[in-house]
C-alpha positions in Angstrom: 129.0 -71.5 18.8 132.2 -70.4 20.4 134.1 -72.4 23.0 137.3 -71.8 25.0 139.4 -74.8 26.0 142.1 -74.7 28.6 144.4 -77.6 27.9 147.4 -78.8 30.0 150.0 -80.6 27.9 153.3 -82.2 28.4 156.3 -80.3 27.3 157.2 -82.9 24.7 158.2 -81.8 21.2 155.1 -81.5 18.9 152.5 -81.7 21.7 151.0 -78.2 20.8 151.0 -79.0 17.1 149.3 -82.3 17.7 146.6 -80.7 19.8 146.0 -77.9 17.3 146.0 -80.3 14.4 143.3 -82.4 16.0 141.2 -79.2 16.6 141.3 -78.3 12.9 140.9 -81.9 11.6 137.7 -82.2 13.6 136.2 -79.2 11.9 136.7 -76.5 14.5 138.0 -73.1 13.4 140.6 -71.6 15.7 139.8 -68.0 16.6 142.5 -67.4 19.3 145.4 -69.4 20.7 147.8 -68.7 23.6 150.5 -71.0 24.9 152.3 -70.6 28.2 154.9 -72.6 30.2 154.2 -71.9 33.8 156.5 -74.5 35.1 159.1 -76.8 33.5 156.8 -79.9 33.7 154.3 -78.9 31.0 152.6 -76.3 28.9 149.2 -74.6 29.1 147.2 -74.0 25.9 144.2 -71.7 25.8 142.3 -72.0 22.5 139.1 -70.3 21.5 137.3 -72.1 18.7 134.1 -71.8 16.7 131.9 -74.5 15.2 128.4 -75.8 14.9 129.7 -79.1 16.4 129.6 -79.8 20.2 132.5 -78.5 22.3 132.2 -81.5 24.5 133.0 -83.8 21.6 136.2 -81.9 21.0 137.1 -82.0 24.7 136.7 -85.8 24.8 138.9 -86.2 21.6 141.6 -84.0 23.0 141.7 -86.0 26.3 142.6 -89.1 24.3 145.9 -87.6 23.1 148.9 -89.0 24.9 150.4 -85.6 25.6 147.2 -84.1 27.1 146.9 -84.1 30.9 143.7 -82.2 31.4 141.1 -80.3 29.3 138.6 -77.8 30.6 135.8 -76.6 28.4 134.1 -73.2 28.9 131.7 -71.2 26.8 133.6 -68.3 25.1 132.9 -65.0 26.7 130.4 -63.0 24.6 131.6 -60.0 22.7 131.0 -56.7 24.6 127.6 -55.4 23.7 127.4 -51.6 23.0 125.8 -49.7 25.7 122.5 -48.1 24.6 123.4 -44.7 26.1 126.6 -44.4 24.1 126.5 -43.7 20.4 129.1 -45.7 18.4 131.6 -43.6 16.5 132.2 -44.6 12.9 135.1 -43.4 10.8 134.5 -42.3 7.2 137.2 -42.9 4.7 
């Protein structure tokens, strides 16, 4: 199943690497990652992961990291489904 985590971190050196390292060590595959710094006090990390494991388990483990202020877990948005009235175009090579 796919999950999206919105993580608020301190701006300390290595905080992003520690959070992403925990995600991979716990058996989650990172599909997408975006880092932003909206203010000088911290960073925001949005990560979309996939795994057969529970997303809540990963959320609780991330919350234990010293540099993590807040974690919000959301189910990943499903991929856009093709509309039945539109025929998909395929390219032949």
